[in-house]
FINU-756247 format. One record per residue (C-alpha): residue in three letters; x, y, z. Coordinates in Angstrom, 1 decimal. Layout:
REM FINU-756247
ala|X|Y|Z
...
***
This chain:
REM FINU-756247
met|188.7|139.6|91.3
ser|188.8|139.2|87.6
ser|186.1|141.1|85.8
gly|184.3|140.5|82.5
pro|184.2|136.8|81.9
tyr|181.2|134.4|81.9
arg|179.0|136.5|79.7
arg|178.9|134.8|76.3
leu|180.8|131.9|77.8
ala|177.8|131.2|80.0
glu|176.1|129.6|76.9
ala|179.0|127.2|76.4
tyr|179.8|126.5|80.1
asp|177.7|123.3|80.6
trp|179.1|121.7|77.5
glu|182.7|122.0|78.7
gly|182.6|119.3|81.4
ser|181.1|121.4|84.2
leu|178.0|119.1|84.4
asp|180.1|116.0|85.3
phe|182.3|118.0|87.6
ser|179.4|119.4|89.5
arg|177.9|115.9|90.0
gln|181.3|114.7|91.4
ala|181.4|117.8|93.7
phe|177.9|117.0|94.9
arg|178.8|113.5|95.8
arg|181.8|114.7|97.8
val|179.7|117.3|99.6
met|177.1|114.7|100.5
ala|179.8|112.4|101.9
val|181.2|115.3|104.0
cys|177.7|116.0|105.3
arg|177.1|112.4|106.2
glu|180.5|112.3|108.0
phe|179.7|115.3|110.1
gly|176.1|114.6|110.7
val|174.8|117.6|108.7
arg|171.2|117.1|107.6
pro|169.5|118.9|104.7
ala|168.8|122.5|105.8
arg|169.6|125.9|104.3
ser|172.8|126.1|102.1
leu|174.6|128.7|100.1
asp|176.6|128.0|96.9
leu|179.2|130.7|96.2
gly|180.0|131.2|92.5
cys|177.1|128.9|91.6
gly|177.6|129.5|87.8
thr|174.9|127.8|85.8
gly|173.5|126.3|89.0
thr|174.1|122.6|88.6
leu|175.4|122.0|92.1
ala|172.7|124.2|93.7
ile|170.0|122.3|91.8
leu|171.4|118.9|92.9
met|171.4|120.1|96.5
ala|167.7|121.2|96.1
glu|166.9|117.8|94.7
ala|168.5|116.2|97.8
gly|166.2|118.3|100.1
trp|168.3|121.4|100.8
lys|166.9|124.9|100.7
thr|169.5|126.3|98.5
ile|170.7|129.8|97.6
gly|173.0|130.1|94.5
leu|175.1|133.3|94.4
asp|177.0|134.5|91.4
leu|178.2|137.9|90.0
ser|177.5|136.9|86.3
glu|174.0|137.8|85.2
ala|174.4|135.5|82.2
met|175.4|132.5|84.3
leu|172.4|133.2|86.6
ala|170.0|133.3|83.6
gln|171.2|129.8|82.6
ala|170.8|128.6|86.3
lys|167.3|130.0|86.7
gln|166.1|128.3|83.5
lys|167.7|125.0|84.5
ala|166.1|125.1|87.9
leu|162.7|125.8|86.3
asp|163.2|122.9|83.9
ala|164.1|120.6|86.8
gly|161.1|121.8|88.9
gln|163.3|122.9|91.7
ala|162.8|126.1|93.8
val|166.4|127.5|94.1
glu|166.9|131.1|95.0
phe|169.5|132.6|92.7
val|171.1|135.9|93.7
gln|173.3|138.2|91.8
gln|175.9|139.4|94.3
asp|179.7|139.8|94.7
met|181.1|137.0|96.9
arg|183.4|139.5|98.5
asp|180.4|141.0|100.2
val|178.1|138.1|101.0
arg|174.8|139.3|102.4
ile|171.9|136.8|103.0
glu|168.8|137.2|105.3
glu|169.1|134.0|107.2
pro|172.2|132.0|108.2
val|172.8|128.6|106.6
ala|174.2|125.3|107.8
leu|176.5|124.8|104.8
val|178.4|127.0|102.3
thr|179.9|125.4|99.2
ser|182.2|126.9|96.5
phe|183.5|124.8|93.7
tyr|185.1|124.8|90.2
asp|188.0|127.0|91.4
thr|185.6|129.9|92.2
leu|188.0|131.2|94.9
asn|190.9|131.2|92.5
his|189.2|134.1|90.8
leu|190.0|136.2|93.9
leu|193.3|137.8|93.0
phe|194.2|139.7|96.2
ala|194.5|138.7|99.8
glu|192.0|141.4|100.9
asp|189.4|139.9|98.5
leu|190.0|136.4|100.0
gln|189.7|137.8|103.5
ser|186.5|139.7|102.9
thr|185.0|136.6|101.2
phe|185.9|134.4|104.1
arg|184.4|136.9|106.6
gly|181.2|136.9|104.5
val|181.1|133.1|104.6
ala|181.5|133.2|108.4
arg|178.6|135.7|108.7
ala|176.5|133.5|106.5
leu|177.1|130.3|108.5
leu|175.4|129.2|111.6
pro|177.8|128.5|114.5
gly|179.3|125.0|113.8
gly|178.3|125.3|110.1
leu|180.5|123.8|107.4
phe|182.4|125.5|104.6
val|183.3|123.0|101.8
phe|185.3|124.4|98.8
asp|187.9|123.5|96.2
val|190.9|125.4|94.8
asn|193.3|124.5|92.0
thr|196.7|123.1|93.0
glu|199.9|124.7|91.6
ala|200.3|121.5|89.5
thr|197.1|122.3|87.7
phe|198.2|125.9|86.9
arg|201.6|124.7|85.7
gln|200.2|121.9|83.5
leu|196.8|123.2|82.3
trp|197.5|126.9|82.3
gly|201.2|127.1|81.7
gly|201.2|128.2|78.1
ala|198.9|125.4|77.0
thr|196.2|125.7|74.3
his|193.0|123.7|74.8
phe|190.3|123.1|72.2
ile|186.8|122.0|73.2
asp|184.3|121.0|70.5
ala|180.9|120.5|72.1
pro|177.4|120.2|70.7
arg|176.4|123.8|71.1
ala|179.7|125.6|71.1
ser|183.4|125.3|70.3
thr|186.0|127.1|72.5
val|189.7|127.6|72.3
tyr|191.6|128.4|75.5
arg|195.1|130.0|75.3
thr|196.7|130.1|78.7
ser|199.7|131.3|80.6
tyr|200.9|131.0|84.2
asp|203.5|133.1|86.0
ala|204.9|131.2|88.9
glu|206.4|134.3|90.5
thr|203.1|136.3|90.7
arg|201.0|133.1|90.9
leu|198.7|134.6|88.3
ala|197.1|132.5|85.5
lys|195.4|133.9|82.4
gly|193.2|132.3|79.9
leu|192.0|134.0|76.7
val|188.9|132.3|75.5
thr|187.8|132.4|71.9
gly|184.4|130.8|71.5
phe|182.0|130.0|68.7
leu|178.3|129.6|69.6
arg|176.3|127.5|67.2
arg|173.2|129.1|65.7
arg|170.9|127.7|63.1
asp|172.9|128.8|60.1
his|176.0|130.4|61.5
tyr|178.4|130.8|64.4
glu|178.7|133.7|66.8
arg|182.2|134.4|67.9
phe|183.2|135.9|71.3
glu|186.3|136.5|73.3
glu|186.6|136.7|77.1
glu|189.5|136.6|79.5
ile|189.7|134.6|82.7
ile|192.3|135.5|85.4
glu|192.9|133.3|88.4
arg|195.5|133.1|91.2
tyr|197.1|130.1|92.9
trp|196.6|130.2|96.7
pro|199.1|128.1|98.7
pro|197.5|126.0|101.5
glu|199.3|127.8|104.3
glu|197.9|131.2|103.1
leu|194.4|129.8|102.8
ala|194.6|128.3|106.3
thr|195.7|131.6|107.7
his|192.9|133.6|106.1
leu|190.3|131.0|107.2
ala|191.4|131.2|110.8
ala|191.4|135.0|110.7
ala|187.7|134.9|109.6
ala|186.7|132.5|112.5
leu|186.6|129.5|110.2
ser|188.6|126.6|111.6
pro|190.2|124.4|108.9
ile|189.3|120.7|109.6
arg|191.3|119.2|106.7
arg|192.1|119.4|103.0
glu|192.2|116.4|100.7
pro|192.9|115.7|97.0
phe|189.9|116.2|94.7
asn|190.6|114.8|91.2
pro|187.5|114.9|88.9
phe|189.9|114.0|86.2
pro|193.7|113.1|86.2
leu|196.5|115.5|85.4
ala|198.5|114.0|82.5
gly|201.8|115.1|84.2
gly|200.9|113.7|87.6
gly|199.9|115.4|90.8
asp|196.5|116.4|92.2
leu|194.1|118.6|90.2
lys|192.5|120.3|93.2
trp|192.4|120.5|97.0
leu|189.0|120.1|98.7
trp|188.9|122.0|102.0
ile|186.6|121.5|104.9
ala|186.3|124.3|107.5
lys|184.0|124.9|110.4
arg|182.4|128.1|111.7
asp|183.7|128.8|115.2
***
């Protein structure tokens, strides 16, 4: 898994579109729960980031755990939950070794969290941890980037985001042979009378559907279906993400 990002970037994260994305993810998760008759219970959000989805789940009656490796992202999440008056349990933990005290009815993972896993063994250990965390029959709902997304948005493109509290520049690359994508982030955090500059690198990997299905099944997670998930359109056409639904055997 890529290491190092989401320290200073945590301060800019919510101003780069993640809030709206998380709201759309929440609506899709709720639709899946209604379809499969899953009522609010205990849930786990892997790679919870600044906690928006976990807080929305708590507001909908779920007893939610948010898990992330980044201390800075969790600090943002805890403050947001406090401001929202929601009791969300946030845990700093590596998703490749998920350990929670009580099993849950639902595990979620969004915003290409699983694309940060760069090796098959990391994906396998994460899926095994999800299976351990789920009650029998529990659901695992997650998204991953499509290859169209990596080719169009990461394939040598430069993106500039100017937001109220921060400005960021993303310089990207994508190697179709290795399926590795890299993004060098240069950010400027607004302070009262100056900007603070930072640099971080994000590395992700494209996981083809057939590989994901194989690794899910090996972890006793039965894929139910995958469907397009397009919080915003790709200019060059194609789907932005796949949303997967799997069930604990």
